[in-house]
PDB file of N, CA, C and O in Angstrom:
ATOM      1  N   MET A   1       0.832  -1.181   0.000  1.00  0.00           N
ATOM      2  CA  MET A   1       0.000   0.000   0.000  1.00  0.00           C
ATOM      3  C   MET A   1       0.877   1.244   0.000  1.00  0.00           C
ATOM      4  O   MET A   1       1.999   1.242   0.505  1.00  0.00           O
ATOM      5  N   SER A   2       0.338   2.286  -0.573  1.00  0.00           N
ATOM      6  CA  SER A   2       1.058   3.539  -0.693  1.00  0.00           C
ATOM      7  C   SER A   2       1.121   4.273   0.647  1.00  0.00           C
ATOM      8  O   SER A   2       0.175   4.249   1.434  1.00  0.00           O
ATOM      9  N   ASP A   3       2.261   4.924   0.881  1.00  0.00           N
ATOM     10  CA  ASP A   3       2.416   5.739   2.084  1.00  0.00           C
ATOM     11  C   ASP A   3       1.945   7.165   1.839  1.00  0.00           C
ATOM     12  O   ASP A   3       1.928   7.982   2.760  1.00  0.00           O
ATOM     13  N   LYS A   4       1.563   7.466   0.602  1.00  0.00           N
ATOM     14  CA  LYS A   4       1.110   8.801   0.245  1.00  0.00           C
ATOM     15  C   LYS A   4      -0.193   9.121   0.993  1.00  0.00           C
ATOM     16  O   LYS A   4      -1.100   8.290   1.039  1.00  0.00           O
ATOM     17  N   PRO A   5      -0.286  10.320   1.576  1.00  0.00           N
ATOM     18  CA  PRO A   5      -1.541  10.685   2.253  1.00  0.00           C
ATOM     19  C   PRO A   5      -2.726  10.645   1.281  1.00  0.00           C
ATOM     20  O   PRO A   5      -2.598  11.037   0.121  1.00  0.00           O
ATOM     21  N   ILE A   6      -3.854  10.178   1.752  1.00  0.00           N
ATOM     22  CA  ILE A   6      -5.025  10.019   0.897  1.00  0.00           C
ATOM     23  C   ILE A   6      -5.428  11.337   0.253  1.00  0.00           C
ATOM     24  O   ILE A   6      -5.805  11.362  -0.918  1.00  0.00           O
ATOM     25  N   ASP A   7      -5.354  12.433   1.006  1.00  0.00           N
ATOM     26  CA  ASP A   7      -5.789  13.714   0.455  1.00  0.00           C
ATOM     27  C   ASP A   7      -4.850  14.273  -0.616  1.00  0.00           C
ATOM     28  O   ASP A   7      -5.127  15.318  -1.204  1.00  0.00           O
ATOM     29  N   GLU A   8      -3.752  13.584  -0.866  1.00  0.00           N
ATOM     30  CA  GLU A   8      -2.829  13.985  -1.930  1.00  0.00           C
ATOM     31  C   GLU A   8      -2.880  13.025  -3.124  1.00  0.00           C
ATOM     32  O   GLU A   8      -2.184  13.231  -4.118  1.00  0.00           O
ATOM     33  N   MET A   9      -3.699  11.983  -3.023  1.00  0.00           N
ATOM     34  CA  MET A   9      -3.768  10.980  -4.083  1.00  0.00           C
ATOM     35  C   MET A   9      -4.593  11.469  -5.265  1.00  0.00           C
ATOM     36  O   MET A   9      -5.578  12.192  -5.112  1.00  0.00           O
ATOM     37  N   SER A  10      -4.158  11.051  -6.447  1.00  0.00           N
ATOM     38  CA  SER A  10      -4.972  11.272  -7.640  1.00  0.00           C
ATOM     39  C   SER A  10      -6.156  10.317  -7.577  1.00  0.00           C
ATOM     40  O   SER A  10      -6.191   9.415  -6.741  1.00  0.00           O
ATOM     41  N   PHE A  11      -7.112  10.518  -8.453  1.00  0.00           N
ATOM     42  CA  PHE A  11      -8.261   9.608  -8.515  1.00  0.00           C
ATOM     43  C   PHE A  11      -7.781   8.184  -8.772  1.00  0.00           C
ATOM     44  O   PHE A  11      -8.218   7.239  -8.114  1.00  0.00           O
ATOM     45  N   GLU A  12      -6.876   8.046  -9.739  1.00  0.00           N
ATOM     46  CA  GLU A  12      -6.394   6.716 -10.126  1.00  0.00           C
ATOM     47  C   GLU A  12      -5.665   6.022  -8.972  1.00  0.00           C
ATOM     48  O   GLU A  12      -5.854   4.828  -8.739  1.00  0.00           O
ATOM     49  N   ASP A  13      -4.833   6.777  -8.256  1.00  0.00           N
ATOM     50  CA  ASP A  13      -4.114   6.193  -7.120  1.00  0.00           C
ATOM     51  C   ASP A  13      -5.080   5.763  -6.017  1.00  0.00           C
ATOM     52  O   ASP A  13      -4.939   4.686  -5.437  1.00  0.00           O
ATOM     53  N   ALA A  14      -6.061   6.617  -5.739  1.00  0.00           N
ATOM     54  CA  ALA A  14      -7.041   6.294  -4.696  1.00  0.00           C
ATOM     55  C   ALA A  14      -7.883   5.083  -5.086  1.00  0.00           C
ATOM     56  O   ALA A  14      -8.191   4.235  -4.248  1.00  0.00           O
ATOM     57  N   MET A  15      -8.249   5.010  -6.351  1.00  0.00           N
ATOM     58  CA  MET A  15      -9.060   3.877  -6.816  1.00  0.00           C
ATOM     59  C   MET A  15      -8.261   2.576  -6.709  1.00  0.00           C
ATOM     60  O   MET A  15      -8.794   1.552  -6.282  1.00  0.00           O
ATOM     61  N   GLN A  16      -7.000   2.615  -7.093  1.00  0.00           N
ATOM     62  CA  GLN A  16      -6.162   1.417  -7.002  1.00  0.00           C
ATOM     63  C   GLN A  16      -6.003   0.986  -5.541  1.00  0.00           C
ATOM     64  O   GLN A  16      -6.098  -0.200  -5.224  1.00  0.00           O
ATOM     65  N   ALA A  17      -5.762   1.951  -4.661  1.00  0.00           N
ATOM     66  CA  ALA A  17      -5.613   1.629  -3.245  1.00  0.00           C
ATOM     67  C   ALA A  17      -6.917   1.065  -2.682  1.00  0.00           C
ATOM     68  O   ALA A  17      -6.897   0.141  -1.868  1.00  0.00           O
ATOM     69  N   LEU A  18      -8.039   1.618  -3.112  1.00  0.00           N
ATOM     70  CA  LEU A  18      -9.342   1.120  -2.664  1.00  0.00           C
ATOM     71  C   LEU A  18      -9.560  -0.320  -3.129  1.00  0.00           C
ATOM     72  O   LEU A  18     -10.071  -1.147  -2.374  1.00  0.00           O
ATOM     73  N   GLU A  19      -9.178  -0.615  -4.355  1.00  0.00           N
ATOM     74  CA  GLU A  19      -9.300  -1.982  -4.863  1.00  0.00           C
ATOM     75  C   GLU A  19      -8.452  -2.949  -4.047  1.00  0.00           C
ATOM     76  O   GLU A  19      -8.869  -4.078  -3.787  1.00  0.00           O
ATOM     77  N   GLU A  20      -7.259  -2.509  -3.641  1.00  0.00           N
ATOM     78  CA  GLU A  20      -6.398  -3.350  -2.810  1.00  0.00           C
ATOM     79  C   GLU A  20      -7.046  -3.621  -1.454  1.00  0.00           C
ATOM     80  O   GLU A  20      -7.000  -4.743  -0.951  1.00  0.00           O
ATOM     81  N   VAL A  21      -7.647  -2.593  -0.869  1.00  0.00           N
ATOM     82  CA  VAL A  21      -8.316  -2.743   0.425  1.00  0.00           C
ATOM     83  C   VAL A  21      -9.467  -3.744   0.295  1.00  0.00           C
ATOM     84  O   VAL A  21      -9.601  -4.651   1.116  1.00  0.00           O
ATOM     85  N   VAL A  22     -10.285  -3.578  -0.728  1.00  0.00           N
ATOM     86  CA  VAL A  22     -11.433  -4.464  -0.933  1.00  0.00           C
ATOM     87  C   VAL A  22     -10.968  -5.909  -1.106  1.00  0.00           C
ATOM     88  O   VAL A  22     -11.549  -6.827  -0.527  1.00  0.00           O
ATOM     89  N   THR A  23      -9.932  -6.104  -1.896  1.00  0.00           N
ATOM     90  CA  THR A  23      -9.400  -7.448  -2.121  1.00  0.00           C
ATOM     91  C   THR A  23      -8.953  -8.085  -0.814  1.00  0.00           C
ATOM     92  O   THR A  23      -9.261  -9.249  -0.555  1.00  0.00           O
ATOM     93  N   ARG A  24      -8.232  -7.336   0.011  1.00  0.00           N
ATOM     94  CA  ARG A  24      -7.749  -7.876   1.279  1.00  0.00           C
ATOM     95  C   ARG A  24      -8.914  -8.208   2.219  1.00  0.00           C
ATOM     96  O   ARG A  24      -8.895  -9.224   2.914  1.00  0.00           O
ATOM     97  N   LEU A  25      -9.927  -7.333   2.227  1.00  0.00           N
ATOM     98  CA  LEU A  25     -11.082  -7.596   3.095  1.00  0.00           C
ATOM     99  C   LEU A  25     -11.881  -8.796   2.608  1.00  0.00           C
ATOM    100  O   LEU A  25     -12.358  -9.596   3.413  1.00  0.00           O
ATOM    101  N   GLU A  26     -12.029  -8.922   1.293  1.00  0.00           N
ATOM    102  CA  GLU A  26     -12.784 -10.046   0.745  1.00  0.00           C
ATOM    103  C   GLU A  26     -12.114 -11.386   1.030  1.00  0.00           C
ATOM    104  O   GLU A  26     -12.794 -12.397   1.210  1.00  0.00           O
ATOM    105  N   ARG A  27     -10.806 -11.395   1.071  1.00  0.00           N
ATOM    106  CA  ARG A  27     -10.090 -12.642   1.367  1.00  0.00           C
ATOM    107  C   ARG A  27     -10.340 -13.105   2.794  1.00  0.00           C
ATOM    108  O   ARG A  27     -10.318 -14.302   3.081  1.00  0.00           O
ATOM    109  N   GLY A  28     -10.576 -12.150   3.685  1.00  0.00           N
ATOM    110  CA  GLY A  28     -10.847 -12.496   5.076  1.00  0.00           C
ATOM    111  C   GLY A  28      -9.660 -13.057   5.818  1.00  0.00           C
ATOM    112  O   GLY A  28      -9.828 -13.778   6.802  1.00  0.00           O
ATOM    113  N   GLU A  29      -8.478 -12.743   5.372  1.00  0.00           N
ATOM    114  CA  GLU A  29      -7.272 -13.316   5.967  1.00  0.00           C
ATOM    115  C   GLU A  29      -6.593 -12.376   6.962  1.00  0.00           C
ATOM    116  O   GLU A  29      -5.497 -12.677   7.436  1.00  0.00           O
ATOM    117  N   VAL A  30      -7.219 -11.251   7.285  1.00  0.00           N
ATOM    118  CA  VAL A  30      -6.597 -10.310   8.216  1.00  0.00           C
ATOM    119  C   VAL A  30      -7.358 -10.333   9.536  1.00  0.00           C
ATOM    120  O   VAL A  30      -8.568 -10.558   9.555  1.00  0.00           O
ATOM    121  N   PRO A  31      -6.655 -10.103  10.632  1.00  0.00           N
ATOM    122  CA  PRO A  31      -7.313 -10.094  11.946  1.00  0.00           C
ATOM    123  C   PRO A  31      -8.364  -8.978  12.032  1.00  0.00           C
ATOM    124  O   PRO A  31      -8.357  -8.038  11.238  1.00  0.00           O
ATOM    125  N   LEU A  32      -9.243  -9.102  12.987  1.00  0.00           N
ATOM    126  CA  LEU A  32     -10.348  -8.165  13.141  1.00  0.00           C
ATOM    127  C   LEU A  32      -9.876  -6.713  13.235  1.00  0.00           C
ATOM    128  O   LEU A  32     -10.398  -5.848  12.531  1.00  0.00           O
ATOM    129  N   GLU A  33      -8.916  -6.445  14.080  1.00  0.00           N
ATOM    130  CA  GLU A  33      -8.444  -5.060  14.252  1.00  0.00           C
ATOM    131  C   GLU A  33      -7.889  -4.498  12.945  1.00  0.00           C
ATOM    132  O   GLU A  33      -8.113  -3.332  12.620  1.00  0.00           O
ATOM    133  N   GLN A  34      -7.184  -5.309  12.217  1.00  0.00           N
ATOM    134  CA  GLN A  34      -6.640  -4.861  10.931  1.00  0.00           C
ATOM    135  C   GLN A  34      -7.771  -4.689   9.914  1.00  0.00           C
ATOM    136  O   GLN A  34      -7.718  -3.794   9.070  1.00  0.00           O
ATOM    137  N   SER A  35      -8.771  -5.530   9.993  1.00  0.00           N
ATOM    138  CA  SER A  35      -9.937  -5.392   9.113  1.00  0.00           C
ATOM    139  C   SER A  35     -10.645  -4.065   9.348  1.00  0.00           C
ATOM    140  O   SER A  35     -11.059  -3.393   8.404  1.00  0.00           O
ATOM    141  N   ILE A  36     -10.778  -3.697  10.613  1.00  0.00           N
ATOM    142  CA  ILE A  36     -11.418  -2.417  10.945  1.00  0.00           C
ATOM    143  C   ILE A  36     -10.603  -1.263  10.385  1.00  0.00           C
ATOM    144  O   ILE A  36     -11.159  -0.329   9.806  1.00  0.00           O
ATOM    145  N   ALA A  37      -9.281  -1.322  10.556  1.00  0.00           N
ATOM    146  CA  ALA A  37      -8.415  -0.258  10.030  1.00  0.00           C
ATOM    147  C   ALA A  37      -8.495  -0.198   8.503  1.00  0.00           C
ATOM    148  O   ALA A  37      -8.519   0.887   7.921  1.00  0.00           O
ATOM    149  N   LEU A  38      -8.538  -1.360   7.863  1.00  0.00           N
ATOM    150  CA  LEU A  38      -8.660  -1.401   6.408  1.00  0.00           C
ATOM    151  C   LEU A  38      -9.999  -0.824   5.955  1.00  0.00           C
ATOM    152  O   LEU A  38     -10.063  -0.095   4.965  1.00  0.00           O
ATOM    153  N   TYR A  39     -11.057  -1.151   6.675  1.00  0.00           N
ATOM    154  CA  TYR A  39     -12.382  -0.630   6.334  1.00  0.00           C
ATOM    155  C   TYR A  39     -12.394   0.896   6.440  1.00  0.00           C
ATOM    156  O   TYR A  39     -12.939   1.579   5.572  1.00  0.00           O
ATOM    157  N   GLU A  40     -11.791   1.426   7.506  1.00  0.00           N
ATOM    158  CA  GLU A  40     -11.728   2.877   7.684  1.00  0.00           C
ATOM    159  C   GLU A  40     -10.916   3.524   6.563  1.00  0.00           C
ATOM    160  O   GLU A  40     -11.289   4.581   6.055  1.00  0.00           O
ATOM    161  N   ARG A  41      -9.817   2.897   6.182  1.00  0.00           N
ATOM    162  CA  ARG A  41      -9.007   3.415   5.073  1.00  0.00           C
ATOM    163  C   ARG A  41      -9.826   3.370   3.781  1.00  0.00           C
ATOM    164  O   ARG A  41      -9.793   4.312   2.989  1.00  0.00           O
ATOM    165  N   GLY A  42     -10.548   2.290   3.576  1.00  0.00           N
ATOM    166  CA  GLY A  42     -11.385   2.166   2.389  1.00  0.00           C
ATOM    167  C   GLY A  42     -12.435   3.265   2.317  1.00  0.00           C
ATOM    168  O   GLY A  42     -12.696   3.819   1.249  1.00  0.00           O
ATOM    169  N   ALA A  43     -13.036   3.576   3.461  1.00  0.00           N
ATOM    170  CA  ALA A  43     -14.039   4.645   3.501  1.00  0.00           C
ATOM    171  C   ALA A  43     -13.411   5.983   3.137  1.00  0.00           C
ATOM    172  O   ALA A  43     -14.012   6.773   2.409  1.00  0.00           O
ATOM    173  N   ALA A  44     -12.211   6.243   3.636  1.00  0.00           N
ATOM    174  CA  ALA A  44     -11.515   7.492   3.318  1.00  0.00           C
ATOM    175  C   ALA A  44     -11.127   7.534   1.834  1.00  0.00           C
ATOM    176  O   ALA A  44     -11.208   8.588   1.202  1.00  0.00           O
ATOM    177  N   LEU A  45     -10.711   6.407   1.287  1.00  0.00           N
ATOM    178  CA  LEU A  45     -10.356   6.345  -0.135  1.00  0.00           C
ATOM    179  C   LEU A  45     -11.587   6.562  -1.013  1.00  0.00           C
ATOM    180  O   LEU A  45     -11.508   7.247  -2.032  1.00  0.00           O
ATOM    181  N   LYS A  46     -12.711   5.987  -0.627  1.00  0.00           N
ATOM    182  CA  LYS A  46     -13.951   6.188  -1.378  1.00  0.00           C
ATOM    183  C   LYS A  46     -14.340   7.662  -1.367  1.00  0.00           C
ATOM    184  O   LYS A  46     -14.753   8.212  -2.387  1.00  0.00           O
ATOM    185  N   LYS A  47     -14.205   8.288  -0.218  1.00  0.00           N
ATOM    186  CA  LYS A  47     -14.518   9.715  -0.103  1.00  0.00           C
ATOM    187  C   LYS A  47     -13.614  10.534  -1.032  1.00  0.00           C
ATOM    188  O   LYS A  47     -14.077  11.479  -1.671  1.00  0.00           O
ATOM    189  N   ARG A  48     -12.335  10.175  -1.109  1.00  0.00           N
ATOM    190  CA  ARG A  48     -11.396  10.870  -1.995  1.00  0.00           C
ATOM    191  C   ARG A  48     -11.803  10.675  -3.457  1.00  0.00           C
ATOM    192  O   ARG A  48     -11.791  11.628  -4.236  1.00  0.00           O
ATOM    193  N   CYS A  49     -12.158   9.455  -3.828  1.00  0.00           N
ATOM    194  CA  CYS A  49     -12.593   9.183  -5.206  1.00  0.00           C
ATOM    195  C   CYS A  49     -13.846   9.989  -5.538  1.00  0.00           C
ATOM    196  O   CYS A  49     -13.946  10.573  -6.617  1.00  0.00           O
ATOM    197  N   ASP A  50     -14.793  10.018  -4.617  1.00  0.00           N
ATOM    198  CA  ASP A  50     -16.024  10.784  -4.835  1.00  0.00           C
ATOM    199  C   ASP A  50     -15.713  12.268  -5.036  1.00  0.00           C
ATOM    200  O   ASP A  50     -16.287  12.910  -5.915  1.00  0.00           O
ATOM    201  N   ALA A  51     -14.811  12.808  -4.226  1.00  0.00           N
ATOM    202  CA  ALA A  51     -14.458  14.223  -4.331  1.00  0.00           C
ATOM    203  C   ALA A  51     -13.780  14.526  -5.666  1.00  0.00           C
ATOM    204  O   ALA A  51     -14.072  15.539  -6.300  1.00  0.00           O
ATOM    205  N   LYS A  52     -12.878  13.647  -6.088  1.00  0.00           N
ATOM    206  CA  LYS A  52     -12.185  13.862  -7.365  1.00  0.00           C
ATOM    207  C   LYS A  52     -13.150  13.744  -8.536  1.00  0.00           C
ATOM    208  O   LYS A  52     -13.026  14.490  -9.508  1.00  0.00           O
ATOM    209  N   LEU A  53     -14.109  12.824  -8.467  1.00  0.00           N
ATOM    210  CA  LEU A  53     -15.118  12.705  -9.525  1.00  0.00           C
ATOM    211  C   LEU A  53     -15.999  13.952  -9.580  1.00  0.00           C
ATOM    212  O   LEU A  53     -16.307  14.449 -10.663  1.00  0.00           O
ATOM    213  N   LYS A  54     -16.402  14.451  -8.423  1.00  0.00           N
ATOM    214  CA  LYS A  54     -17.232  15.663  -8.372  1.00  0.00           C
ATOM    215  C   LYS A  54     -16.468  16.837  -8.977  1.00  0.00           C
ATOM    216  O   LYS A  54     -17.028  17.632  -9.732  1.00  0.00           O
ATOM    217  N   GLU A  55     -15.199  16.936  -8.642  1.00  0.00           N
ATOM    218  CA  GLU A  55     -14.346  17.995  -9.182  1.00  0.00           C
ATOM    219  C   GLU A  55     -14.293  17.914 -10.713  1.00  0.00           C
ATOM    220  O   GLU A  55     -14.398  18.932 -11.397  1.00  0.00           O
ATOM    221  N   ALA A  56     -14.131  16.720 -11.231  1.00  0.00           N
ATOM    222  CA  ALA A  56     -14.079  16.529 -12.679  1.00  0.00           C
ATOM    223  C   ALA A  56     -15.422  16.868 -13.325  1.00  0.00           C
ATOM    224  O   ALA A  56     -15.461  17.503 -14.378  1.00  0.00           O
ATOM    225  N   GLU A  57     -16.518  16.446 -12.698  1.00  0.00           N
ATOM    226  CA  GLU A  57     -17.850  16.750 -13.224  1.00  0.00           C
ATOM    227  C   GLU A  57     -18.081  18.255 -13.283  1.00  0.00           C
ATOM    228  O   GLU A  57     -18.662  18.762 -14.243  1.00  0.00           O
ATOM    229  N   GLU A  58     -17.631  18.959 -12.266  1.00  0.00           N
ATOM    230  CA  GLU A  58     -17.792  20.409 -12.235  1.00  0.00           C
ATOM    231  C   GLU A  58     -16.990  21.077 -13.348  1.00  0.00           C
ATOM    232  O   GLU A  58     -17.453  22.040 -13.960  1.00  0.00           O
ATOM    233  N   LYS A  59     -15.802  20.573 -13.606  1.00  0.00           N
ATOM    234  CA  LYS A  59     -14.981  21.124 -14.687  1.00  0.00           C
ATOM    235  C   LYS A  59     -15.638  20.878 -16.040  1.00  0.00           C
ATOM    236  O   LYS A  59     -15.657  21.764 -16.894  1.00  0.00           O
ATOM    237  N   VAL A  60     -16.173  19.682 -16.236  1.00  0.00           N
ATOM    238  CA  VAL A  60     -16.844  19.360 -17.503  1.00  0.00           C
ATOM    239  C   VAL A  60     -18.089  20.226 -17.660  1.00  0.00           C
ATOM    240  O   VAL A  60     -18.362  20.728 -18.750  1.00  0.00           O
ATOM    241  N   ALA A  61     -18.840  20.402 -16.583  1.00  0.00           N
ATOM    242  CA  ALA A  61     -20.062  21.203 -16.644  1.00  0.00           C
ATOM    243  C   ALA A  61     -19.761  22.661 -16.965  1.00  0.00           C
ATOM    244  O   ALA A  61     -20.622  23.362 -17.496  1.00  0.00           O
ATOM    245  N   ALA A  62     -18.555  23.129 -16.651  1.00  0.00           N
ATOM    246  CA  ALA A  62     -18.195  24.522 -16.883  1.00  0.00           C
ATOM    247  C   ALA A  62     -17.786  24.786 -18.330  1.00  0.00           C
ATOM    248  O   ALA A  62     -17.642  25.944 -18.724  1.00  0.00           O
ATOM    249  N   ILE A  63     -17.599  23.748 -19.117  1.00  0.00           N
ATOM    250  CA  ILE A  63     -17.209  23.933 -20.515  1.00  0.00           C
ATOM    251  C   ILE A  63     -18.424  24.370 -21.316  1.00  0.00           C
ATOM    252  O   ILE A  63     -19.464  23.712 -21.289  1.00  0.00           O
ATOM    253  N   THR A  64     -18.290  25.477 -22.026  1.00  0.00           N
ATOM    254  CA  THR A  64     -19.375  25.945 -22.884  1.00  0.00           C
ATOM    255  C   THR A  64     -19.081  25.539 -24.318  1.00  0.00           C
ATOM    256  O   THR A  64     -17.924  25.364 -24.702  1.00  0.00           O
ATOM    257  N   THR A  65     -20.134  25.391 -25.101  1.00  0.00           N
ATOM    258  CA  THR A  65     -19.963  25.004 -26.493  1.00  0.00           C
ATOM    259  C   THR A  65     -20.625  26.026 -27.402  1.00  0.00           C
ATOM    260  O   THR A  65     -21.541  26.743 -26.999  1.00  0.00           O
ATOM    261  N   ASP A  66     -20.147  26.075 -28.629  1.00  0.00           N
ATOM    262  CA  ASP A  66     -20.771  26.950 -29.612  1.00  0.00           C
ATOM    263  C   ASP A  66     -21.922  26.214 -30.291  1.00  0.00           C
ATOM    264  O   ASP A  66     -22.255  25.092 -29.910  1.00  0.00           O
ATOM    265  N   GLU A  67     -22.525  26.838 -31.287  1.00  0.00           N
ATOM    266  CA  GLU A  67     -23.689  26.231 -31.944  1.00  0.00           C
ATOM    267  C   GLU A  67     -23.366  24.929 -32.658  1.00  0.00           C
ATOM    268  O   GLU A  67     -24.275  24.154 -32.956  1.00  0.00           O
ATOM    269  N   ASN A  68     -22.077  24.665 -32.942  1.00  0.00           N
ATOM    270  CA  ASN A  68     -21.667  23.419 -33.589  1.00  0.00           C
ATOM    271  C   ASN A  68     -21.258  22.340 -32.587  1.00  0.00           C
ATOM    272  O   ASN A  68     -20.869  21.239 -32.976  1.00  0.00           O
ATOM    273  N   GLY A  69     -21.347  22.662 -31.298  1.00  0.00           N
ATOM    274  CA  GLY A  69     -20.981  21.696 -30.273  1.00  0.00           C
ATOM    275  C   GLY A  69     -19.502  21.672 -29.947  1.00  0.00           C
ATOM    276  O   GLY A  69     -19.044  20.798 -29.210  1.00  0.00           O
ATOM    277  N   ASN A  70     -18.742  22.626 -30.488  1.00  0.00           N
ATOM    278  CA  ASN A  70     -17.306  22.705 -30.201  1.00  0.00           C
ATOM    279  C   ASN A  70     -17.078  23.491 -28.920  1.00  0.00           C
ATOM    280  O   ASN A  70     -17.817  24.428 -28.617  1.00  0.00           O
ATOM    281  N   ALA A  71     -16.057  23.107 -28.175  1.00  0.00           N
ATOM    282  CA  ALA A  71     -15.735  23.828 -26.948  1.00  0.00           C
ATOM    283  C   ALA A  71     -15.414  25.283 -27.309  1.00  0.00           C
ATOM    284  O   ALA A  71     -14.577  25.562 -28.168  1.00  0.00           O
ATOM    285  N   ALA A  72     -16.107  26.192 -26.627  1.00  0.00           N
ATOM    286  CA  ALA A  72     -15.933  27.611 -26.927  1.00  0.00           C
ATOM    287  C   ALA A  72     -15.334  28.370 -25.750  1.00  0.00           C
ATOM    288  O   ALA A  72     -14.949  29.529 -25.905  1.00  0.00           O
ATOM    289  N   GLY A  73     -15.249  27.768 -24.617  1.00  0.00           N
ATOM    290  CA  GLY A  73     -14.697  28.444 -23.457  1.00  0.00           C
ATOM    291  C   GLY A  73     -15.191  27.805 -22.179  1.00  0.00           C
ATOM    292  O   GLY A  73     -15.773  26.721 -22.167  1.00  0.00           O
ATOM    293  N   LEU A  74     -14.934  28.519 -21.116  1.00  0.00           N
ATOM    294  CA  LEU A  74     -15.330  28.024 -19.811  1.00  0.00           C
ATOM    295  C   LEU A  74     -16.214  29.057 -19.125  1.00  0.00           C
ATOM    296  O   LEU A  74     -15.989  30.262 -19.240  1.00  0.00           O
ATOM    297  N   THR A  75     -17.199  28.578 -18.428  1.00  0.00           N
ATOM    298  CA  THR A  75     -18.002  29.467 -17.622  1.00  0.00           C
ATOM    299  C   THR A  75     -17.464  29.405 -16.202  1.00  0.00           C
ATOM    300  O   THR A  75     -17.022  28.345 -15.758  1.00  0.00           O
ATOM    301  N   PRO A  76     -17.492  30.514 -15.485  1.00  0.00           N
ATOM    302  CA  PRO A  76     -16.997  30.478 -14.113  1.00  0.00           C
ATOM    303  C   PRO A  76     -17.814  29.511 -13.274  1.00  0.00           C
ATOM    304  O   PRO A  76     -19.038  29.450 -13.386  1.00  0.00           O
ATOM    305  N   PHE A  77     -17.129  28.765 -12.442  1.00  0.00           N
ATOM    306  CA  PHE A  77     -17.804  27.832 -11.549  1.00  0.00           C
ATOM    307  C   PHE A  77     -18.094  28.529 -10.245  1.00  0.00           C
ATOM    308  O   PHE A  77     -17.206  29.135  -9.646  1.00  0.00           O
ATOM    309  N   GLU A  78     -19.318  28.449  -9.806  1.00  0.00           N
ATOM    310  CA  GLU A  78     -19.707  29.027  -8.529  1.00  0.00           C
ATOM    311  C   GLU A  78     -19.956  27.893  -7.553  1.00  0.00           C
ATOM    312  O   GLU A  78     -20.860  27.080  -7.745  1.00  0.00           O
ATOM    313  N   SER A  79     -19.151  27.845  -6.508  1.00  0.00           N
ATOM    314  CA  SER A  79     -19.351  26.777  -5.528  1.00  0.00           C
ATOM    315  C   SER A  79     -20.560  27.105  -4.663  1.00  0.00           C
ATOM    316  O   SER A  79     -20.907  28.265  -4.442  1.00  0.00           O
ATOM    317  N   GLN A  80     -21.177  26.051  -4.190  1.00  0.00           N
ATOM    318  CA  GLN A  80     -22.405  26.245  -3.415  1.00  0.00           C
ATOM    319  C   GLN A  80     -22.166  25.982  -1.977  1.00  0.00           C
ATOM    320  O   GLN A  80     -23.087  26.096  -1.168  1.00  0.00           O
TER     321      GLN A  80
END
């Protein structure tokens, strides 16, 4: 597993780490305390993936197109 802090991970890194956590939990070969720690890490990784996806969706939504459907610029994003 990566030593990189979760809040610094890219979407791809977080997704890969989450897959590793799920695989280890599904095998059932880790002690209970380690399973709990893995579950907590998995929850944090899922939250990171969700945040990165939302960020990407917001960027895509901000792209404006012209009458031909070509990217024409960006509209300012207003956070809520």
